[in-house]
N, C-alpha and C positions, 0 to 999 in steps of 0.2 A: 504494500500500500504506500502511496506517496503522501507525505505530510506537507502541510502548509509551511511548516517550519523546517528549513533545510538542515538545521542543527540536530534534528532528531536522528537517532540511529537505532538499529534493532538491538535489543538486549535479550539474550536467551533466558527463558525462565523454565524451570522444571516444576510443573504443576501436576497435582493429583486431583482429578475431579470425578464426580459421579454423574452419569446421565442414564436416562432410561434406555432400555434395549432398542426400542423403536427409534429413538433419537440417534443413537450410535449407528444404526443401520442407515438412516438417512444421511448422516454426515459422511459415512463411509462411501455411499453412492455418490455424494457430491464430490468427494475427493477423487474418486475413480473417474468420474465424468470430466473433471477439470484437469486431471493428470497431475495432481499434487498430493501431498501427504495429509493425513488427518490433522496433524499439528498445524500445518499451514491453513487449513480450513478454520480451525479454532482461532488462529492468529488474525485472519481476515475478519471473522465474526466479532472478535473483541475490538479490533480497530474500528470497524464500521459502527459499532454500538456507541462509541464515544467521540467520533470524529467531529460531530457538531459542537461538542463542548468546547473545542478550541476556539470556535467562533464567538462564543459568549463572552461578555465582559468578565471582569474579575469575579471568580467564584468564591474567593476567600471571605467575602462578606455575606454569603448565603447562610442563613440559619435554618436548620432542620429541626422542627419541633418534635417532641416525643409522640404527640398525637394531635390531630386536628379533625374538624368536622369536614364533611364533603363540601359544604358551602364555603368554609374557609379556604379549602384547596382551590375551588373554582375561582374565588375572588382573587387569590394570589396569582393564579395563572392568568387571569384577565389583566391584572395590574402589570404583570411582566410581559403581556402580549404573547404568551406561549400557546394560546389557542384561539 
């Protein structure tokens, strides 16, 4: 995956994760169809899931409450124009 920041580099991580059998079958098929390893599929999925976070303003000031109502969540999302 290409990053917006050219200073980024790939850092190998040894991870141990658990997935359902059906999930592993689908990821294995994806890897086979794409001609890459299962590790590369997981790497692409991880990068794709956070790529938009790089485009957000400073996330250091984001506060995550222990709990909130559905209305509070909707209001915050509307304030941040996330929906």
